[in-house]
matplotlib code that plots the C-alpha trace (Angstrom):
import matplotlib.pyplot as plt

x = [0.0, 2.8, 4.5, 1.3, 0.4, 4.0, 3.9, 0.6, 2.2, 5.2, 2.9, 1.0, 4.2, 5.4, 1.9, 1.9, 5.4, 4.3, 1.1, 2.9, 5.5, 3.0, 0.7, 3.7, 5.0, 1.5, 0.6, 3.8, 3.0, -0.2, 0.3, 0.3, 1.1, -0.7, -0.1, -1.5, -4.3, -6.5, -4.7, -1.0, 1.4, 4.6, 7.4, 9.7, 6.9, 6.0, 9.7, 9.8, 6.7, 8.0, 11.3, 9.4, 7.6, 10.7, 9.0, 12.1, 14.2, 14.6, 11.7, 14.0, 15.1, 11.5, 10.6, 13.4, 12.5, 8.8, 9.6, 12.0, 9.3, 6.7, 8.8, 8.8, 5.0, 5.2, 2.6, 3.8, 2.0, -1.0, 0.0, -3.4, -4.6, -2.3, -0.7, -2.4, -0.7, -2.1, -2.4, -4.5, -6.9, -7.3, -7.8, -10.4, -12.5, -12.2, -14.5, -17.6, -16.7, -16.0, -19.2, -21.4, -19.5, -19.7, -23.4, -23.8, -21.8, -23.9, -27.1, -25.8, -24.9, -28.1, -30.5, -28.5, -28.3, -31.9, -33.1, -30.9, -32.1, -35.8, -35.3, -33.6, -36.2, -39.1, -37.4, -39.4, -42.1, -43.2, -40.6, -37.9, -38.9, -39.2, -35.9, -34.1, -35.9, -34.6, -31.1, -31.1, -32.1, -29.4, -26.7, -27.8, -28.4, -25.4, -25.4, -25.2, -28.5, -30.1, -28.8, -30.1, -33.5, -34.1, -32.8, -35.3, -38.3, -37.6, -36.0, -37.4, -40.8, -41.7, -39.4, -38.9, -35.2, -32.8, -31.3, -27.7, -25.6, -25.4, -27.4, -29.3, -29.2, -31.9, -29.5, -27.6, -30.5, -30.2, -26.4, -26.5, -29.3, -27.3, -24.1, -25.7, -27.9, -25.2, -23.7, -27.2, -28.0, -24.7, -24.9, -28.6, -27.7, -24.6, -26.4, -29.4, -27.2, -25.1, -28.0, -29.8, -26.8, -26.3, -30.0, -29.9, -26.6, -26.3, -25.5, -28.7, -30.7, -28.9, -29.9, -33.5, -33.4, -32.2, -35.3, -33.7, -36.2, -36.1, -34.8, -32.0, -31.0, -31.0, -29.1, -26.7, -25.9, -27.1, -26.3, -22.7, -21.7, -24.0, -22.3, -18.8, -18.8, -20.2, -17.2, -14.9, -16.8, -17.0, -13.5, -13.4, -17.0, -16.1, -13.1, -15.1, -17.9, -15.7, -13.3, -15.9, -18.2, -16.7, -19.7, -22.2, -20.5, -20.7, -24.4, -25.3, -22.7, -21.0, -17.8, -16.0, -12.6, -14.1, -14.8, -11.1, -10.0, -12.1, -10.8, -7.2, -7.4, -9.1, -6.4, -3.5, -2.6, 0.2, 0.8, -2.9, -3.6, -0.7, -1.7, -5.4, -4.5, -2.1, -4.5, -7.3, -5.0, -4.0, -7.7, -8.4, -5.4, -6.0, -9.6, -8.5, -5.9, -8.4, -10.8, -8.2, -7.7, -11.5, -12.1, -9.6, -11.1, -14.7, -14.2, -12.3, -11.8, -9.2, -5.7, -2.4, 0.6, 3.9, 2.5, -0.2, -3.9, -5.3, -8.8]
y = [0.0, 2.5, 1.8, 2.3, 5.5, 6.7, 6.1, 8.1, 11.0, 11.1, 11.1, 14.1, 16.1, 15.4, 16.3, 19.6, 20.5, 19.8, 21.8, 24.7, 24.7, 24.5, 27.2, 29.5, 29.4, 29.4, 32.5, 34.3, 33.5, 35.6, 39.1, 42.0, 42.2, 43.0, 46.7, 47.1, 49.6, 51.9, 54.8, 54.6, 54.5, 56.7, 54.4, 55.1, 54.3, 51.1, 50.1, 50.5, 48.4, 45.7, 45.6, 45.4, 42.2, 40.8, 41.0, 42.8, 39.6, 36.9, 34.4, 31.6, 33.6, 34.4, 30.7, 29.7, 32.4, 31.4, 27.7, 28.4, 30.4, 27.7, 25.1, 27.4, 27.6, 31.3, 32.0, 35.6, 39.0, 39.8, 42.2, 44.0, 43.9, 46.2, 44.9, 41.5, 38.2, 35.4, 33.2, 35.8, 36.2, 32.4, 32.1, 34.9, 33.8, 30.0, 29.6, 30.6, 28.2, 25.4, 25.9, 25.9, 23.0, 20.7, 21.3, 20.5, 17.3, 16.1, 16.9, 15.2, 12.0, 11.7, 12.6, 10.7, 7.4, 7.6, 8.2, 5.4, 3.0, 3.8, 3.4, 0.0, -1.3, -0.1, -1.1, -0.3, 1.4, 5.0, 6.1, 4.5, 6.4, 9.7, 9.3, 8.5, 11.4, 13.8, 12.2, 12.8, 16.4, 16.9, 15.5, 17.2, 20.8, 22.8, 24.1, 27.8, 27.3, 25.6, 28.4, 31.2, 29.5, 28.8, 32.3, 33.8, 31.8, 31.5, 34.9, 37.2, 36.0, 34.5, 36.3, 33.4, 33.8, 36.7, 37.2, 37.3, 37.5, 35.5, 37.5, 34.5, 30.7, 30.6, 32.3, 29.0, 27.1, 28.2, 27.9, 24.4, 23.3, 24.6, 22.9, 19.5, 18.9, 17.2, 15.1, 14.0, 12.8, 11.0, 9.3, 8.3, 6.6, 5.0, 3.7, 2.4, 0.4, -1.1, -1.9, -3.7, -6.0, -6.4, -7.3, -10.2, -11.6, -15.0, -13.8, -11.7, -14.9, -16.6, -13.9, -14.1, -17.9, -17.4, -15.4, -11.9, -9.0, -6.9, -3.9, -5.9, -7.3, -3.9, -2.0, -4.7, -6.5, -4.6, -1.0, -1.6, -3.2, -1.0, 2.2, 1.2, 2.9, 6.0, 6.0, 6.0, 9.0, 10.8, 12.2, 13.7, 14.9, 16.7, 18.4, 19.3, 20.8, 22.9, 24.0, 24.2, 26.8, 29.7, 30.1, 29.6, 32.2, 34.7, 34.0, 34.5, 37.2, 35.1, 36.3, 33.1, 32.1, 31.6, 35.4, 36.1, 33.5, 35.2, 38.6, 37.4, 36.1, 39.3, 41.4, 39.1, 38.9, 36.3, 35.4, 35.1, 32.9, 30.6, 30.5, 29.6, 27.1, 25.3, 25.5, 24.0, 21.3, 20.3, 20.0, 17.8, 15.5, 15.2, 14.2, 11.5, 10.3, 10.0, 8.2, 5.5, 5.1, 5.0, 2.5, 0.1, 0.5, 0.1, -3.0, -5.7, -7.7, -5.2, -5.8, -3.9, -6.0, -4.7, -1.2, -2.4, -2.6, -6.1, -7.5]
z = [0.0, 0.9, -2.4, -4.3, -2.6, -2.9, -6.7, -6.9, -5.0, -7.3, -10.3, -8.8, -8.3, -11.8, -13.3, -11.4, -12.6, -16.2, -15.8, -14.2, -17.0, -19.8, -18.3, -17.7, -21.3, -22.9, -20.8, -21.9, -25.6, -25.4, -26.8, -24.3, -20.7, -17.4, -17.8, -21.3, -20.9, -23.0, -21.4, -22.2, -19.3, -19.6, -20.8, -17.8, -15.3, -17.2, -17.2, -13.4, -13.0, -15.3, -13.3, -10.0, -11.1, -12.9, -16.3, -17.8, -17.4, -20.1, -20.1, -19.0, -15.9, -15.1, -15.3, -13.0, -10.4, -10.5, -10.0, -7.2, -5.4, -6.2, -4.4, -1.4, -1.7, -2.6, -5.4, -5.7, -5.7, -7.8, -10.6, -10.8, -7.2, -5.3, -2.1, -2.3, -2.7, -4.8, -1.6, 0.2, -2.8, -2.9, 0.8, 1.0, -2.0, -2.0, 1.0, -1.0, -3.9, -1.4, 0.6, -2.5, -4.1, -1.0, -0.7, -4.4, -3.9, -1.0, -2.9, -6.0, -4.2, -2.2, -5.0, -7.7, -5.8, -4.7, -8.3, -9.6, -7.0, -7.5, -11.3, -10.8, -8.4, -10.7, -13.9, -17.0, -14.9, -14.7, -12.1, -14.1, -17.2, -15.3, -13.6, -16.8, -18.5, -15.8, -16.2, -20.0, -19.5, -16.9, -19.1, -22.3, -21.1, -20.1, -16.6, -17.7, -19.6, -16.6, -14.4, -16.6, -16.9, -13.2, -12.4, -14.8, -13.7, -9.9, -9.3, -12.0, -13.1, -9.7, -7.1, -4.8, -4.6, -5.1, -8.5, -7.3, -4.2, -1.0, 1.5, 3.1, 3.2, 0.5, -1.9, -2.0, -3.5, -7.2, -7.5, -5.9, -8.2, -11.2, -10.1, -9.1, -12.1, -14.3, -11.4, -10.3, -13.8, -14.2, -10.8, -11.4, -14.7, -13.2, -10.1, -12.1, -14.6, -11.7, -9.5, -12.3, -12.7, -8.9, -8.3, -10.7, -9.4, -7.7, -4.2, -4.2, -5.1, -2.3, 0.1, -1.0, -0.5, 3.1, 3.8, 4.2, 3.9, 0.7, 2.6, 4.2, 0.8, -0.8, 1.9, 3.2, -0.1, -3.1, -2.4, -1.2, -4.5, -6.5, -5.5, -6.2, -9.6, -7.9, -5.5, -8.5, -9.9, -6.6, -6.5, -10.0, -9.6, -6.3, -7.9, -11.0, -9.0, -6.8, -9.5, -12.3, -10.7, -12.7, -15.0, -12.1, -10.0, -12.9, -13.4, -9.8, -8.9, -6.3, -4.6, -5.3, -6.7, -10.2, -10.5, -9.7, -12.2, -15.0, -14.0, -13.9, -17.5, -18.7, -17.0, -17.9, -14.2, -14.7, -11.1, -10.3, -13.4, -12.5, -8.8, -9.4, -12.1, -9.9, -6.9, -9.0, -10.3, -6.7, -5.8, -8.8, -8.3, -4.6, -5.2, -7.6, -5.1, -2.3, -4.7, -5.4, -1.6, -1.0, -3.7, -2.1, 1.3, 0.1, -2.0, 0.0, -3.2, -4.3, -3.2, -3.6, -4.6, -5.7, -6.0, -8.4, -7.8, -8.4, -8.1]

ax = plt.figure().add_subplot(projection="3d")
ax.plot(x, y, z, "-o")
ax.set_aspect("equal")
plt.show()
């Protein structure tokens, strides 16, 4: 197990280095700089600013300095937000994204598994058809379309919720619905297909022959094996929800990290772009790492031998 986890950790570090390198040079290849504005800056002042942020040095030197600071966990200072470090911007704004994202994850798992189970237990009946219809809509329609629609109908036409902002707990409802629609649909379809296979397996027939109640069969035997694919999907889903809320935060005017990410790209804020990109990558890779560990713990049939997962 230690060898397996150690190999995973090494892969994460290498992937982060490749990502940081690619992002750095792609960002530098974009024309312009953080201080290109409609109102021209006097050349001598611009030269002083460029020197302050080290942008007057050769690109190779800039890369070496940035990577050295990165290994010291120093993401640098924002080039457009005065007297603010990238770390402080991430710390101050990520709480909103994390809170909405975690609520959306919990809602997605509970609703998705429930719909999938009901669809499998009532196979080819009305509830099955309705659940799969909802799942198809959730997968087919982009979340920004869903977000704009429910915002229009539930906040403008019928003013049940606020259009934007986070002034009360009710203001979390619309963003959470928007973020969780796709994961609910995917989990429902995944749970349904797996549960249909599990409910017709030999050990379920044996449990029925032993006289176990339907609820005991479902919760003690069927569900544990039926949600294994969901466990595999849970890590990437969590990372995608938390890091993929950029559009949703823009729709609902939320003060999250996604808004800063969009602004950093618009303003060519190099250090903030790099910092948020790396931060998002760490979340995604950590989620995948924890998913691998959870999958081994949930399914006792999976063993680790020689640093390789075997089943």
